[in-house]
All heavy atoms as an XYZ file, in Angstrom:
695
protein
N      -4.688     -4.415    -17.312
C      -5.705     -5.061    -16.514
C      -6.039     -4.174    -15.327
O      -5.182     -3.564    -14.720
C      -5.126     -6.419    -16.035
C      -6.088     -7.182    -15.174
S      -5.426     -8.740    -14.540
C      -4.770     -9.537    -15.951
N      -7.310     -4.076    -15.025
C      -7.741     -3.278    -13.883
C      -8.225     -4.210    -12.789
O      -8.674     -5.331    -13.063
C      -8.849     -2.285    -14.248
O      -9.976     -3.014    -14.710
C      -8.379     -1.310    -15.311
N      -8.180     -3.719    -11.575
C      -8.586     -4.485    -10.391
C      -9.506     -3.627     -9.538
O      -9.149     -2.529     -9.185
C      -7.343     -4.896     -9.588
C      -7.674     -5.717     -8.365
C      -7.825     -7.089     -8.441
C      -7.800     -5.097     -7.126
C      -8.114     -7.820     -7.321
C      -8.087     -5.841     -5.993
C      -8.254     -7.209     -6.100
N     -10.675     -4.137     -9.242
C     -11.643     -3.446     -8.394
C     -11.811     -4.250     -7.117
O     -12.363     -5.349     -7.136
C     -12.985     -3.292     -9.110
C     -14.031     -2.567     -8.294
C     -13.629     -1.122     -7.999
O     -13.191     -0.407     -8.877
N     -13.772     -0.733     -6.750
N     -11.314     -3.742     -5.973
C     -11.474     -4.478     -4.709
C     -12.951     -4.620     -4.355
O     -13.775     -3.761     -4.688
C     -10.763     -3.581     -3.687
C      -9.952     -2.632     -4.478
C     -10.587     -2.493     -5.797
N     -13.253     -5.696     -3.660
C     -14.635     -5.962     -3.211
C     -14.706     -5.805     -1.699
O     -13.695     -5.798     -1.001
C     -15.073     -7.367     -3.612
C     -15.056     -7.665     -5.113
C     -15.379     -9.113     -5.363
C     -16.028     -6.772     -5.841
N     -15.918     -5.711     -1.164
C     -16.100     -5.565      0.275
C     -15.558     -4.256      0.763
O     -15.705     -3.215      0.106
N     -14.904     -4.247      1.913
C     -14.298     -3.051      2.466
C     -12.783     -3.153      2.312
O     -12.052     -3.249      3.284
C     -14.677     -2.886      3.931
C     -16.136     -2.539      4.150
C     -16.391     -2.244      5.609
C     -17.801     -1.763      5.793
N     -18.055     -1.397      7.178
N     -12.323     -3.137      1.049
C     -10.896     -3.321      0.759
C     -10.372     -2.204     -0.153
O     -11.109     -1.570     -0.878
C     -10.651     -4.672      0.127
C     -10.965     -5.834      1.047
C     -10.604     -7.142      0.387
N     -10.926     -8.246      1.269
C     -12.082     -8.886      1.267
N     -13.025     -8.542      0.421
N     -12.285     -9.874      2.092
N      -9.039     -2.046     -0.085
C      -8.357     -1.108     -0.956
C      -7.156     -1.791     -1.559
O      -6.597     -2.737     -0.988
C      -7.904      0.166     -0.192
C      -9.096      0.952      0.316
C      -6.975     -0.141      0.934
N      -6.745     -1.312     -2.736
C      -5.547     -1.810     -3.427
C      -4.455     -0.777     -3.223
O      -4.636      0.400     -3.526
C      -5.836     -1.995     -4.908
C      -4.680     -2.576     -5.745
C      -4.435     -4.025     -5.380
C      -5.006     -2.427     -7.233
N      -3.317     -1.220     -2.674
C      -2.201     -0.320     -2.362
C      -0.932     -0.832     -3.015
O      -0.690     -2.039     -3.056
C      -2.012     -0.240     -0.811
C      -0.798      0.565     -0.442
C      -3.239      0.333     -0.150
N      -0.131      0.100     -3.526
C       1.218     -0.260     -4.025
C       2.254      0.321     -3.088
O       2.207      1.499     -2.764
C       1.402      0.281     -5.450
C       2.704     -0.152     -6.069
C       2.812      0.269     -7.498
O       2.253      1.284     -7.935
N       3.550     -0.507     -8.285
N       3.148     -0.551     -2.599
C       4.192     -0.120     -1.673
C       5.082      0.928     -2.312
O       5.373      0.862     -3.505
C       5.074     -1.287     -1.261
C       4.444     -2.280     -0.349
C       5.484     -3.296      0.098
N       4.860     -4.490      0.626
C       4.600     -4.662      1.923
N       4.897     -3.711      2.781
N       4.041     -5.762      2.334
N       5.572      1.853     -1.496
C       6.574      2.814     -1.920
C       7.913      2.276     -1.428
O       8.089      2.097     -0.228
C       6.307      4.212     -1.319
C       4.984      4.757     -1.830
C       7.474      5.143     -1.642
C       4.588      6.078     -1.184
N       8.794      1.975     -2.355
C      10.076      1.382     -1.994
C      10.955      2.414     -1.266
O      10.984      3.586     -1.631
C      10.802      0.851     -3.216
C      10.112     -0.334     -3.843
C       9.985     -1.521     -2.927
O      10.912     -1.786     -2.116
O       8.939     -2.183     -2.991
N      11.638      1.927     -0.237
C      12.534      2.794      0.532
C      13.877      2.918     -0.153
O      14.226      2.148     -1.064
C      12.730      2.220      1.941
C      11.449      2.232      2.737
C      11.636      1.612      4.101
O      12.685      0.989      4.347
O      10.708      1.747      4.928
N      14.667      3.897      0.294
C      16.004      4.099     -0.267
C      16.855      2.852     -0.017
O      16.762      2.202      0.992
C      16.668      5.282      0.433
C      16.164      6.624     -0.032
C      16.554      6.949     -1.458
O      17.711      6.663     -1.844
O      15.713      7.460     -2.183
N      17.734      2.540     -0.968
C      18.624      1.393     -0.804
C      20.006      1.849     -0.303
O      20.906      1.027     -0.208
C      18.797      0.655     -2.148
O      19.313      1.580     -3.122
C      17.477      0.102     -2.622
N      20.115      3.149     -0.001
C      21.380      3.667      0.469
C      21.146      4.521      1.699
O      20.177      5.292      1.764
C      21.994      4.525     -0.628
C      23.487      4.725     -0.499
C      24.110      5.680     -1.498
C      23.746      5.440     -2.926
N      24.471      6.370     -3.812
N      22.035      4.428      2.686
C      21.881      5.239      3.882
C      22.402      6.648      3.612
O      22.990      6.906      2.561
C      22.674      4.640      5.062
O      24.075      4.680      4.752
C      22.231      3.208      5.358
N      22.220      7.554      4.584
C      22.696      8.921      4.412
C      24.201      8.982      4.264
O      24.736      9.922      3.648
C      22.239      9.749      5.615
N      24.915      8.010      4.815
C      26.383      8.021      4.732
C      26.901      7.287      3.495
O      28.086      7.189      3.286
C      27.002      7.371      5.986
O      26.480      6.038      6.098
C      26.672      8.166      7.231
N      25.960      6.770      2.650
C      26.385      6.132      1.403
C      26.473      4.629      1.438
O      26.883      4.020      0.450
N      26.140      4.013      2.558
C      26.207      2.568      2.641
C      24.978      1.978      1.919
O      23.837      2.380      2.168
C      26.184      2.088      4.097
C      27.464      2.615      4.790
C      26.125      0.577      4.193
C      27.469      2.402      6.282
N      25.224      1.035      1.016
C      24.155      0.386      0.273
C      23.571     -0.754      1.086
O      24.315     -1.620      1.553
C      24.648     -0.097     -1.110
C      25.092      1.095     -1.933
C      23.548     -0.889     -1.826
C      25.720      0.736     -3.254
N      22.255     -0.770      1.248
C      21.575     -1.810      2.023
C      21.121     -2.911      1.070
O      20.371     -2.665      0.118
C      20.339     -1.231      2.741
C      20.762     -0.063      3.624
C      19.616     -2.301      3.523
C      19.599      0.762      4.172
N      21.581     -4.157      1.297
C      21.144     -5.243      0.406
C      19.692     -5.584      0.629
O      19.114     -5.352      1.658
C      22.037     -6.402      0.825
C      22.469     -6.102      2.226
C      22.495     -4.596      2.332
N      19.059     -6.167     -0.427
C      17.628     -6.520     -0.347
C      17.328     -7.447      0.824
O      16.265     -7.347      1.431
C      17.174     -7.172     -1.647
C      17.067     -6.152     -2.759
O      16.955     -4.959     -2.484
O      17.084     -6.592     -3.940
N      18.252     -8.345      1.144
C      18.005     -9.320      2.219
C      17.950     -8.643      3.594
O      17.377     -9.194      4.525
C      19.070    -10.392      2.212
O      20.356     -9.802      2.402
N      18.518     -7.449      3.753
C      18.547     -6.764      5.018
C      17.427     -5.730      5.160
O      17.193     -5.209      6.245
C      19.879     -6.090      5.242
N      16.735     -5.442      4.028
C      15.676     -4.431      4.081
C      14.386     -5.047      4.567
O      14.056     -6.178      4.266
C      15.431     -3.843      2.686
C      16.524     -2.947      2.203
C      16.115     -2.169      0.988
C      15.787     -3.054     -0.179
N      15.507     -2.325     -1.414
N      13.600     -4.237      5.321
C      12.266     -4.637      5.689
C      11.304     -4.090      4.635
O      11.602     -3.087      3.987
C      11.875     -4.068      7.067
C      12.611     -4.755      8.183
C      12.002     -4.438      9.531
O      10.797     -4.135      9.577
O      12.728     -4.487     10.506
N      10.177     -4.722      4.487
C       9.192     -4.240      3.528
C       8.643     -2.920      4.039
O       8.344     -2.773      5.227
C       8.075     -5.240      3.367
C       8.526     -6.482      2.635
C       7.366     -7.393      2.351
C       7.834     -8.577      1.555
N       6.720     -9.425      1.148
N       8.518     -1.931      3.160
C       7.977     -0.627      3.586
C       6.525     -0.730      4.038
O       5.766     -1.568      3.540
C       8.128      0.239      2.355
C       8.325     -0.695      1.225
C       8.844     -1.962      1.759
N       6.154      0.121      4.952
C       4.813      0.161      5.499
C       4.008      1.316      4.971
O       2.946      1.660      5.500
C       4.856      0.212      7.033
C       5.679     -0.889      7.707
C       5.737     -0.680      9.203
C       5.126     -2.250      7.368
N       4.534      1.972      3.929
C       3.867      3.096      3.305
C       3.567      2.734      1.849
O       4.387      2.121      1.178
C       4.758      4.357      3.363
C       5.023      4.746      4.792
C       4.132      5.516      2.620
C       6.021      5.869      4.940
N       2.377      3.129      1.400
C       2.027      2.839      0.025
C       1.064      3.898     -0.532
O       0.624      4.802      0.182
N       0.769      3.756     -1.809
C      -0.120      4.659     -2.485
C      -1.397      3.886     -2.836
O      -1.352      2.789     -3.383
C       0.522      5.202     -3.796
C      -0.478      6.067     -4.568
C       1.764      5.983     -3.480
N      -2.532      4.481     -2.532
C      -3.833      3.843     -2.829
C      -4.043      3.867     -4.357
O      -3.976      4.943     -4.962
C      -4.990      4.577     -2.114
C      -6.345      3.989     -2.518
C      -4.818      4.510     -0.600
N      -4.281      2.708     -4.908
C      -4.472      2.598     -6.357
C      -5.944      2.346     -6.737
O      -6.361      2.736     -7.829
C      -3.629      1.453     -6.938
C      -2.130      1.705     -6.831
C      -1.757      2.891     -7.656
C      -0.239      3.102     -7.668
N       0.164      4.176     -8.549
N      -6.703      1.718     -5.836
C      -8.128      1.485     -6.100
C      -8.845      1.288     -4.768
O      -8.274      0.835     -3.795
C      -8.325      0.245     -6.980
N     -10.122      1.703     -4.749
C     -10.959      1.610     -3.548
C     -12.252      0.899     -3.934
O     -12.832      1.192     -4.990
C     -11.266      3.036     -3.001
C      -9.996      3.752     -2.629
C     -12.201      2.940     -1.799
C     -10.200      5.209     -2.277
N     -12.726     -0.025     -3.078
C     -13.977     -0.695     -3.353
C     -15.140      0.311     -3.314
O     -15.063      1.334     -2.629
C     -14.219     -1.822     -2.369
O     -14.493     -1.344     -1.093
N     -16.185     -0.035     -3.998
C     -17.360      0.852     -4.001
C     -17.955      1.029     -2.609
O     -18.340      2.139     -2.237
C     -18.414      0.297     -4.956
C     -19.668      1.175     -5.048
C     -20.520      0.779     -6.208
C     -21.814      1.521     -6.306
N     -21.890      2.864     -5.805
N     -17.976     -0.027     -1.846
C     -18.519      0.041     -0.463
C     -17.751      1.041      0.364
O     -18.332      1.798      1.134
C     -18.502     -1.362      0.156
C     -19.260     -1.456      1.425
C     -19.386     -2.914      1.843
C     -20.370     -3.039      2.980
N     -20.608     -4.431      3.357
N     -16.422      1.059      0.244
C     -15.598      1.988      1.022
C     -15.814      3.428      0.542
O     -15.987      4.344      1.324
C     -14.099      1.623      0.937
C     -13.235      2.693      1.588
C     -13.845      0.272      1.598
N     -15.831      3.625     -0.779
C     -15.992      4.963     -1.304
C     -17.363      5.563     -0.942
O     -17.491      6.762     -0.767
C     -15.756      5.002     -2.807
O     -16.696      4.228     -3.481
N     -18.383      4.708     -0.809
C     -19.712      5.175     -0.420
C     -19.774      5.545      1.059
O     -20.480      6.488      1.436
C     -20.777      4.098     -0.715
C     -21.021      3.931     -2.198
O     -20.590      4.800     -2.988
O     -21.653      2.903     -2.574
N     -19.056      4.829      1.915
C     -19.138      5.004      3.355
C     -18.126      5.985      3.918
O     -18.357      6.582      4.969
C     -18.984      3.664      4.073
C     -20.098      2.696      3.829
C     -19.885      1.362      4.503
O     -18.940      1.243      5.303
O     -20.654      0.446      4.222
N     -16.959      6.099      3.284
C     -15.865      6.882      3.884
C     -15.212      7.785      2.849
O     -14.839      7.324      1.776
C     -14.826      5.916      4.458
S     -13.366      6.694      5.118
N     -15.032      9.033      3.211
C     -14.361      9.955      2.302
C     -13.030     10.416      2.917
O     -12.514     11.463      2.612
C     -15.238     11.167      1.993
O     -15.522     11.864      3.187
N     -12.486      9.588      3.837
C     -11.274      9.975      4.558
C     -10.006      9.770      3.721
O      -8.946     10.308      4.063
C     -11.173      9.228      5.880
S     -11.472      7.463      5.764
N     -10.066      9.009      2.640
C      -8.925      8.874      1.728
C      -9.427      8.611      0.342
O     -10.598      8.270      0.128
C      -7.958      7.792      2.209
C      -8.557      6.413      2.280
C      -8.517      5.588      1.203
C      -9.167      5.990      3.440
C      -9.093      4.323      1.250
C      -9.736      4.722      3.510
C      -9.688      3.882      2.417
N      -8.553      8.807     -0.647
C      -8.929      8.647     -2.042
C      -7.764      8.014     -2.815
O      -6.674      7.880     -2.283
C      -9.328     10.003     -2.644
C      -8.204     11.020     -2.620
C      -8.723     12.388     -3.060
C      -7.662     13.457     -3.022
N      -6.858     13.597     -1.838
N      -8.030      7.650     -4.031
C      -6.982      7.102     -4.903
C      -5.862      8.128     -5.042
O      -6.118      9.316     -5.249
C      -7.560      6.717     -6.289
C      -6.442      6.322     -7.254
C      -8.584      5.591     -6.145
N      -4.631      7.706     -4.859
C      -3.480      8.594     -4.965
C      -2.925      9.015     -3.608
O      -1.808      9.515     -3.519
N      -3.693      8.812     -2.524
C      -3.192      9.181     -1.178
C      -2.134      8.219     -0.711
O      -2.170      7.019     -1.015
C      -4.365      9.132     -0.162
C      -5.234     10.361     -0.227
O      -4.890     11.332     -0.918
O      -6.314     10.312      0.417
N      -1.170      8.750      0.047
C      -0.162      7.902      0.682
C      -0.725      7.455      2.050
O      -1.218      8.280      2.802
C       1.147      8.666      0.921
C       1.928      8.921     -0.310
C       3.227      9.593      0.013
C       3.983      9.927     -1.227
N       5.255     10.619     -0.946
N      -0.652      6.145      2.310
C      -1.215      5.601      3.530
C      -0.174      4.747      4.273
O       0.782      4.251      3.663
C      -2.465      4.742      3.254
C      -3.617      5.607      2.771
C      -2.186      3.626      2.258
N      -0.376      4.638      5.554
C       0.469      3.811      6.403
C      -0.376      2.585      6.803
O      -1.571      2.748      7.097
C       0.854      4.590      7.657
C       1.795      3.931      8.636
C       3.167      3.743      8.001
C       1.909      4.773      9.894
N       0.207      1.397      6.726
C      -0.545      0.190      7.050
C       0.267     -0.743      7.940
O       1.478     -0.571      8.117
C      -1.001     -0.526      5.779
C       0.079     -0.789      4.779
C       0.831     -1.939      4.821
C       0.350      0.143      3.788
C       1.831     -2.182      3.882
C       1.326     -0.065      2.842
C       2.077     -1.227      2.896
N      -0.403     -1.718      8.522
C       0.227     -2.673      9.463
C       1.273     -3.547      8.775
O       1.160     -3.859      7.598
N       2.252     -3.949      9.561
C       3.396     -4.717      9.038
C       3.040     -6.050      8.378
O       3.562     -6.373      7.347
C       4.381     -4.920     10.183
C       5.707     -5.476      9.758
C       6.682     -5.483     10.909
C       8.076     -5.777     10.444
N       9.055     -5.583     11.474
N       2.174     -6.814      8.994
C       1.854     -8.136      8.485
C       0.416     -8.208      7.976
O      -0.240     -9.223      8.099
C       2.084     -9.190      9.575
C       3.504     -9.217     10.052
C       3.842     -8.727     11.291
C       4.502     -9.739      9.238
C       5.158     -8.732     11.747
C       5.818     -9.771      9.674
C       6.140     -9.267     10.914
O       7.445     -9.273     11.327
N      -0.071     -7.126      7.398
C      -1.462     -7.065      6.944
C      -1.534     -7.191      5.423
O      -0.606     -6.893      4.690
C      -2.064     -5.720      7.372
C      -2.042     -5.473      8.859
C      -2.922     -6.458      9.566
C      -2.947     -6.167     11.048
N      -3.786     -7.092     11.773
N      -2.687     -7.624      4.970
C      -2.978     -7.639      3.550
C      -2.476     -8.881      2.822
O      -1.758     -9.705      3.371
N      -2.884     -8.984      1.573
C      -2.481    -10.067      0.688
C      -1.832     -9.491     -0.549
O      -2.368     -8.620     -1.201
C      -3.723    -10.891      0.262
C      -4.375    -11.579      1.447
O      -3.681    -12.358      2.127
O      -5.553    -11.312      1.696
N      -0.619     -9.996     -0.876
C       0.085     -9.511     -2.051
C      -0.461    -10.168     -3.299
O      -0.738    -11.353     -3.320
C       1.581     -9.772     -1.923
C       2.287     -8.845     -0.990
C       3.810     -8.962     -1.087
O       4.332     -9.779     -1.882
O       4.467     -8.227     -0.349
N      -0.612     -9.365     -4.359
C      -0.988     -9.880     -5.669
C      -0.091     -9.225     -6.726
O       0.500     -8.188     -6.478
C      -2.478     -9.612     -5.978
C      -2.764     -8.118     -6.031
C      -3.392    -10.287     -4.982
C      -4.151     -7.771     -6.593
N       0.021     -9.874     -7.897
C       0.769     -9.309     -9.007
C      -0.195     -9.041    -10.143
O      -0.980     -9.899    -10.533
C       1.836    -10.264     -9.451
C       2.991    -10.316     -8.486
C       4.243    -10.848     -9.165
C       5.320    -10.851     -8.128
N       6.574    -10.380     -8.583
N      -0.107     -7.810    -10.679
C      -0.920     -7.407    -11.817
C       0.029     -6.747    -12.816
O       0.717     -5.782    -12.469
C      -2.001     -6.424    -11.417
C      -3.073     -6.918    -10.454
C      -3.920     -5.763     -9.983
C      -3.951     -7.957    -11.133
N       0.073     -7.258    -14.023
C       0.910     -6.661    -15.086
C       2.362     -6.483    -14.655
O       2.984     -5.465    -14.914
C       0.328     -5.327    -15.541
C      -1.069     -5.474    -16.149
O      -1.323     -6.545    -16.756
O      -1.871     -4.551    -16.030
N       2.880     -7.457    -13.866
C       4.262     -7.413    -13.450
C       4.563     -6.556    -12.234
O       5.699     -6.471    -11.754
N       3.548     -5.877    -11.700
C       3.708     -5.037    -10.520
C       3.093     -5.742     -9.304
O       2.106     -6.456     -9.434
C       2.993     -3.674    -10.704
C       3.555     -2.820    -11.811
C       4.888     -2.192    -11.442
O       5.102     -1.919    -10.248
O       5.678     -1.964    -12.363
N       3.690     -5.519     -8.108
C       3.186     -6.119     -6.893
C       2.356     -5.109     -6.140
O       2.750     -3.962     -5.947
C       4.358     -6.592     -6.019
O       5.148     -7.496     -6.760
C       3.856     -7.273     -4.755
N       1.171     -5.544     -5.718
C       0.238     -4.722     -4.964
C      -0.190     -5.469     -3.693
O       0.034     -6.678     -3.603
C      -1.030     -4.416     -5.772
C      -0.760     -3.646     -7.050
C      -0.513     -4.319     -8.262
C      -0.734     -2.247     -7.051
C      -0.280     -3.623     -9.408
C      -0.473     -1.545     -8.223
C      -0.248     -2.239     -9.397
O      -0.003     -1.538    -10.554
N      -0.821     -4.759     -2.771
C      -1.366     -5.376     -1.575
C      -2.860     -5.038     -1.512
O      -3.237     -3.865     -1.684
C      -0.691     -4.820     -0.325
C       0.821     -4.973     -0.424
C      -1.189     -5.526      0.947
C       1.540     -4.150      0.599
N      -3.674     -6.045     -1.237
C      -5.095     -5.833     -1.024
C      -5.270     -5.815      0.495
O      -4.952     -6.787      1.173
C      -5.945     -6.947     -1.646
C      -7.432     -6.703     -1.361
C      -5.703     -7.021     -3.152
N      -5.749     -4.673      1.011
C      -5.882     -4.481      2.457
C      -7.336     -4.227      2.827
O      -8.076     -3.572      2.082
C      -5.076     -3.261      2.912
C      -3.561     -3.355      2.796
C      -2.948     -1.963      2.789
C      -3.011     -4.157      3.934
N      -7.717     -4.713      4.016
C      -9.009     -4.306      4.575
C      -8.849     -2.877      5.048
O      -7.767     -2.454      5.453
C      -9.376     -5.192      5.773
C      -9.758     -6.609      5.342
O     -10.366     -6.752      4.270
O      -9.421     -7.556      6.083
N      -9.921     -2.130      5.040
C      -9.879     -0.717      5.458
C      -9.352     -0.615      6.888
O      -8.611      0.310      7.213
C     -11.256     -0.071      5.322
C     -11.301      1.305      5.933
C     -11.643      0.033      3.876
N      -9.719     -1.566      7.747
C      -9.273     -1.557      9.127
C      -7.759     -1.688      9.278
O      -7.204     -1.370     10.313
C      -9.978     -2.675      9.914
C     -11.458     -2.489     10.070
C     -12.268     -2.978      8.865
O     -11.755     -3.803      8.085
O     -13.390     -2.483      8.676
N      -7.090     -2.219      8.232
C      -5.642     -2.391      8.290
C      -4.889     -1.099      7.986
O      -3.673     -1.012      8.171
C      -5.186     -3.463      7.314
C      -5.717     -4.851      7.690
O      -6.022     -5.064      8.886
O      -5.822     -5.712      6.801
N      -5.583     -0.089      7.465
C      -4.965      1.191      7.215
C      -4.864      1.956      8.523
O      -5.835      2.092      9.235
C      -5.778      2.010      6.177
C      -5.868      1.407      4.792
C      -6.725      2.308      3.920
C      -4.523      1.210      4.152
N      -3.661      2.448      8.828
C      -3.437      3.141     10.087
C      -3.663      4.649      9.940
O      -3.982      5.315     10.931
C      -2.041      2.865     10.586
C      -1.681      1.407     10.796
C      -0.241      1.243     11.184
C      -2.596      0.774     11.827
N      -3.467      5.190      8.759
C      -3.671      6.618      8.560
C      -3.210      7.075      7.190
O      -2.597      6.318      6.451
N      -3.533      8.319      6.903
C      -3.158      8.941      5.642
C      -2.036      9.925      5.911
O      -2.089     10.699      6.868
C      -4.376      9.726      5.021
C      -3.974     10.410      3.749
C      -5.528      8.755      4.776
N      -0.971      9.882      5.106
C       0.164     10.786      5.251
C      -0.089     12.027      4.413
O      -0.421     11.937      3.229
C       1.448     10.114      4.807
C       1.843      8.858      5.602
C       2.998      8.157      4.925
C       2.225      9.257      7.001
N       0.065     13.186      5.015
C      -0.166     14.447      4.314
C       1.134     15.169      4.099
O       2.035     15.083      4.821
C      -1.124     15.337      5.131
C      -2.440     14.651      5.394
C      -3.488     15.159      4.493
C      -4.773     14.446      4.810
N      -5.820     14.806      4.011
């Protein structure tokens, strides 16, 4: 199934953080915060026409409590407004 965001929105998939610290301590899921970094999976036509500052496949940083989570084909994604993106990681 494919998803095409509408308006000025992008579809992002979170990049999961390590579950183990540098010293080998395993962090349980209940103690982990949701990562604020993700990979752009789809961009609305309106955004792609107006802005060339990021593209599908770029790693982006976004706000902690921003966006709406959706599930597609068993995977969790976030639909974010372009304004919720803080920057592109290079």
